[in-house]
C-alpha positions in Angstrom: 0.0 0.0 0.0 1.0 3.6 -0.6 -0.3 6.3 1.7 -1.3 9.6 0.1 -1.8 12.8 2.1 -2.2 10.8 5.3 -5.7 9.8 4.3 -5.8 7.7 1.1 -4.4 4.2 0.8 -3.7 3.1 -2.8 -2.9 -0.4 -3.8 0.8 -0.7 -4.7 2.0 -2.6 -7.8 5.5 -3.4 -9.0 6.9 -0.5 -11.1 4.4 2.0 -9.9 5.4 5.5 -11.0 4.3 8.9 -9.7 2.1 9.3 -12.9 0.4 5.9 -12.1 -0.3 7.1 -8.5 -1.7 10.4 -9.7 -4.0 8.6 -12.1 -5.2 6.2 -9.4 -6.0 9.1 -7.1 -7.6 11.1 -10.0 -5.4 14.1 -9.4 -5.6 16.1 -12.6 -4.8 19.7 -11.4 -1.8 20.8 -13.5 -0.1 22.8 -10.7 1.0 20.3 -8.0 4.1 19.3 -6.1 4.7 15.6 -5.3 6.9 14.5 -2.4 7.7 10.8 -2.0 9.0 10.0 1.5 9.9 13.7 1.9 11.8 14.0 -1.4 10.4 16.4 -4.1 9.8 14.7 -7.4 10.1 17.0 -10.5 7.3 17.0 -12.9 9.5 15.7 -15.7 10.2 12.6 -13.5 6.6 11.6 -13.0 6.7 8.9 -15.7 10.0 7.4 -14.6 10.2 7.9 -10.8 9.1 4.6 -9.1 7.3 4.4 -5.8 8.2 1.7 -3.3 5.6 -0.3 -1.4 4.8 1.5 1.9 5.8 4.9 0.7 4.4 8.1 2.1 3.3 10.5 -0.6 2.3 14.1 -0.3 0.4 15.7 -3.2 0.2 19.5 -2.7 -2.0 21.6 -4.9 -0.5 25.0 -5.6 -2.9 27.9 -5.5 -2.3 31.4 -6.7 -4.4 34.4 -6.3 -4.3 38.1 -6.0 
């Protein structure tokens, strides 16, 4: 299992990437930051950065305003 934002638990599978996790959680907002076990993952790494079973993931939506 992968824990997301301290509230969601997503079934882990071998080779799971950040992009796979975002799809499973239905996160589609384009302006987000993703941290896996406290490490920031760059957007260009989403398709290749693999997540280990038991990982703690934070998905943070960036909001701007004025």
